[in-house]
N, C-alpha and C positions, 0 to 999 in steps of 0.2 A: 659558743652559744648561737643557736639558729632561731629564726623567727618565722612563724607560720601564720597563714591566714585563718581567721575564724570560720571561713567557709570551706577551707580544705581543698581548694582547687588551684592554688598557686604554689609553685615550688618553694621550698624553704629558702629563706634569704639571710644574709648576714645582717647585723644591726645597721651598718652603713647603707646597705641596699634598702632595707626597710624604711630608714629615715628618708632616703632620697625619693622612694616611691610614694610614701605617705599612705595612700590607699592601695591595697593589694589589687592585682590585675583582675581578680574575680569579684571585686567589689567589697571584699571583706576587710577586716582590720587586723593588723599584725599583733601577735602576742608571742611571748617567749615559748619556745618549744617545750621547755621544762622550767619548773619553778624551783630555783635553788634554795636550800635551807641556809639562808644568809646568817641568821642569828646564831645558830649552832656552830657554823663554820668560822665566824669572824668575831662575834660580839659576846659570846657566852662568858668570857673572862672579865667583862666590864660589870663589876658588881658593887661599885661604890659611886656616890655622887661625884667625888673628886676625880675619879678616873674618866668619867664622861665629860666633866668640865675641861679636862686637859685635851679633849678632842673637840675642836670647834666644828660648826656645822658643815663647812665645805669639806673638811677632812673626813667627817663622819659620812657625808654623802658619797665621797669617793670610795670609801670602804664598802658601803652598801651596794654601789653600782658596779664595782669591779667584775663580779661574776656575770653580769649582763653584757659586758663589753669583752668578754674572754675571746681571744683569737681574732678580734676585729681590728681593722686598721686604725680605728679611733682610740683603741686602748692606750697607746703611749701618750695620748693627749688628755686623757680623762682627768687626771689630777689637776692640770692647769685649767681645764674647762670648768671644773667645780669651783676652783679658787676665784675665777673671774665672774662666773655666773652668780655665785652666792656670796656677794660682798656686802651684805646687809644683815641686820639681826633677825633672829627667829625666836622671839620671846614666848615663853609659856607663863602666862600671868595667872596667879591664884585669885579666884573670886570668892570661894569659901572652902571649907574643909573637904568637900567632895566635888568641887567644880573648878576647872581652870579654863582659860581661853588661849588657844594657839593663834597668835597674831601673825598673819601671813601677808600683811599689807605694808611692809616697810621697804619694799623695793622701789625702783624709779617711777612706776606708775601707780603705786599705792594699792595694788591688788595682788592676790595670790598668783595670778597668771604670769607675773614676772619670773617666777621660778622656772616654769616650763619654757617660756618664750626665750629667755636669755640662754638657757641650756641648749635649746634647739638651734638658735642662731650660731652659737659657738661650735656646735657639732658640724653644722653645714659649712661654716667657715674653715674648719680643719679638714673637711673631706676633700679628696681629690676627685672631682667628678670627671668622668670621661665623656659626658654628654657634650655634643657640639651645639646644642640648642641654647638659646638665651634663657637664663634662670629668671623666675619670678615667683614670689610668694603670693599665694592666693588664699585668703582667710575670711571666714564668716565669723561675725561676733554678735553676741547678745549684749555687749556692753564693755567688758574689760579686756577680753582677749586681744582685740584689734589694737588698742593702745599699747599693750605690753609688747606685742609683736612689732609694731612700728618702732617703738623705742629700742628694742633689742637689735633689730636688723639695721637700724640707722646707726647704732653705736658700733656694731661689730662687723658689718659687711657693707658692700655697695650694691646688694641685690635689691631690685625694686619690689615694693609691697603693694598689693591691691587688697583693699578691705571692703567687705560687704556688710552692711548693718541695716537693721529694720528702721525705716524712717519714722521719726516721732515716737519711738518706743524705748529710747535710752535717755539718760539724764543729760542736761546741757553740758555738764563738766565731763562726762564720759565722751560726748561727741567732740569736745575740744581736744581730747587726747587721741582722737582718730584723725582729725582733719588739719593738724597744725605742724606737720613734720617736713614740709617742703616737697620738692618735685619727686623725691625718691618714693614717697608714699601717696597713693591715690585712694581716696575714700568715696564710696558710693552708697548713698542712702536708698535702699531698696523699698519699693512700695509693696510691703508684705511683712511677714514675720521672720524670726530667726530661722525657723525651719525652711522657709523659702530661700533664705540666703545660703544655708547649708546645702540645700538641694542644688542651687546654682554651682556651688563649688564642686560638688560631686559630678555634675554634668560636664563641667569644663575639664575635669581630670580624665573623663572617659571619652572626650571629644578628639577625633583625629585632627580637626582644624586647629585646636589649641595646642596639641602636642607638636604639630608641624611648626608652630611659631615660638613656643616656649617649652622649656623644661620646668613644669610647674612643681612647686614645693608646697607641701601642706604644713600649715602652722596651727591648725585646729587640733583638738585633742584626739582626732583620729590618728595623728602622728605619734608613733611610739615614743619619740624623744620628748614629748610633752609630759607623758605620764610617768616615766621612770624617775625624774627628779622629784615629782610630787610624792611618789612612794617613799622617797628618802626622808621627807619631813615627818611623815607619819611614824616611820621607824624611830626617828630621833625623839619625837615628843612622847611616844609610848614608853620608851626605855627611860627617858628622863623622869616621867611621872612615876613610874614604878620605883625608881631609885629614891625619889623624894618622899613618896607616900607609903611605900612598902606594899602596894597592891596594884593590880591592873586597872586601867581606865578604858572606857569605851569612847568612841568618837561620834559626835553629832555633827553632820556635814551638810551645809547648805548645798542643794543639788539642783542642777538644771540639765546639762548635757551629760552628766554622770562621769566625766573624766576624773575629776577630783575624788569622787567616791570609789571609782574603780581602782585608783592608786592606793586607797586605804585598804581595800580588799586584798590587793597584792601584798601590801605590807604585812597584813595578818598571815597570808599564805607563806611568806618567807620566814615566819617564825617569831615575829616580835609580839610582845605582850599586850594584845588588844582583846578585851573580853567581848565586845559587841560593837557593831556599827549601825548607826541610824542615819538614813538620808532624810533631811528636812526639806520638804518641797513647799512651794507656794501653791496656788490654786491649780496648777498643772499637775494632774493626778495620775499620769500614766503608770509610774512606778508603784506608788502606794496601792493603786487598784490591782496591779498585777500580783503583788505580794498578798493581797487580800483574797482575790478570787482565782488566781492561777492562770488567767487568760491575758496574753499580751495584746493590748489594743491601743496603739498610739492615738492621741487625741488632738484636735485643733488647738493651737496655742492660745492661751488666755493672757491678756496683759495684766500685770500686777505691780504693786509697789516694789517688789523685788525683781526688777526687770531683767537682770542678767540671768535669772533662772527661768525665764519665760520660754520654755522648750516643751513642745508637745510630743516630739519624736526624738528622744535622746539617743544619739548614735552609739554611745559607748555601752548601751545595754547589750549590744552584740558581743562585747568582750565579757560582760557579766554572764550571759547565757553560755558562752564557751567555758567559763570557769565553773559554773554551776548549771548543768543542763536541765536539772529538775527544780521546780519551784520549792519543793519540800526541802531539798538540800540547801538552797539559797536562804530559806527562812531561818536556818540554823545560825547563819552568820549576819543576816541583814534584816532590818525592819525599816519602815518608812512612814513618815507623817506628813500630811498636807496641812498647811497653815494659811488661814485666810488673811486678806489685807487688814481686816479689822483687828485680828490678833497680832499681826505684825506691828501695827501702829500702837496698840495698847502695850505691847512688850517693850517697844522703844521707850515709851513714857515711864512705865513702871520700873524698868531696870535702872533708869537714870534717877528717878525721883524717890522710889521706895525700896528698891532692891540693892543691887551691887554698886550703884553709883557709876555705872559703866555705860557708855554710849555705843550702841550697836548700829551698824548699817542695816538697811532693811533685810538683806540676805542673811546676815548673821543673827538677826532677830528671830528668824524662823528656827534657828538652832536653840536660841535661848528659850523660846516658847516650848519647843519640844522637850528641853531639859526640865521644864516645870511639870511635865507630865510623868516623869520618871520617879518612881517611889523609892528606888534603891540604886546602889552602885555609884561608882566614881566616873565622872564624865569630863571630857575635853571638848569644848565648843570650838569649832573651826571658824575663825574670823577672816572672811575672805576679802574685805575691802575697807579702806579708811572711810569713816562716816562722812567726811568732808566731800566725797564724790557725790553724795546724795543730799546735798543741803536743802533742795527744794522739798524733799520729803521730811527730813528730820527737824529742821529749824522751826517750822510752824508747830510741830508737835511739842517741842521742848521750850519754845519761846526764847531761844538764845541763838547767837551766831557761833558757828563752829570754826575753830582755828583751821587754817588751810596749810597743809604741808608745803615746804619750800619747793619741792619738785613739781607739785600741782600748780602752785602759784606761778611758776615760770612758764608753764605751757599755757596757762590762761591768758597770759599777756601777748601771745603770738597770734598772728592772723590765721583765719581758717579758710580752707578751700574744700568744697564738697560738691557733689553732682548727684542729682536724683535720677534713678532709672526704674523701669518697671521690672517685675519679678520674672524675667525670661532671659534665656541665654543670649538671644539675638541682641537685646538692649545692651547687655554687658559687652558683647563682642564689638558693637559699634563704637564703644568708648575705649576699648583696650586694643583689640586686634586690628580693627580697621583704621586705627589711628597710627599704625606703624609707619 
């Protein structure tokens, strides 16, 4: 299996090379050269609930991902990587006869980003880099990515991590998960939006000065190793739902930078039973507007209650455009819904008090609201984070205190170290490069 750039101006790379580079040299994102028919080749004989239950998620993910690691030097390590990365549950919880929720927040930092971050860290740990440069992970985060990356690389490697996040635009508990890891992890609060943070990361990767001092590693969803394991849980949940209910379900996915949603589109392309995909967005409408009018026009980022989805220029749309070059073809597989803060708040209240008796985080609430608009079909809502990470939003709405998971409680008790910088590369260089 080879990986090519979405912009077509970079030589095809092995998976290990694509992971190490993160961003292709032409500025594009790596995608598989071919999409294998994983379902027909590996999973078509799984036709009972019992046969799937005999395959735990880490084993299932290993089977899904094997074709994507074919002939790569990481292939012999894949089974062990999956076993270590996915050592927490992936429950599919029934809400009603036509609705379930895929809970992806049972990892160490209580967000779905743990899947990709842990998988990436282990892949890098098992890679034998020939680079003589010092390694550093450089990552932008709108809330949850940074904490997951910090936790994963602190557990599995000794590689330093630099995190950029938008100042005053994430929850207090999210910030604790970025700033409390000790000297291996440096967190910088950027005077700007997530898009500004993401722009700084891309500038650093393309800078000769940065390349001279570090072998930079990308841990954002621009890195192919973030998306591949996320594809696996869509494959798993779609097959499990069909075996349980005898019909295909669609996914409603809280979406910001579109990495999670792109993984779902890939799961559909490799043959798993997914009838439709809906991206649920907050007030940042770049994707819904594109699907509506056919013109791609990234927009300034708007701050919302669902802060981790506050992205005006989602980078993974480049992968979506590569998969479906025309908007008419994309519309056959994907639709999108924008959800206001007012609807997010109302959904959190109604789903707990009058509806399913379930507490959603603000991001997953966009999926629950979007589900209420669907008149037919079976749907899986993708729950991206534990509600306890957003206590300042949810507790006033519900008038109750949320239980705090033990892993989150532990990090809340630690001291924090943060540094504020302006949204320009020179400010970051003064803190990182010129401090060498």
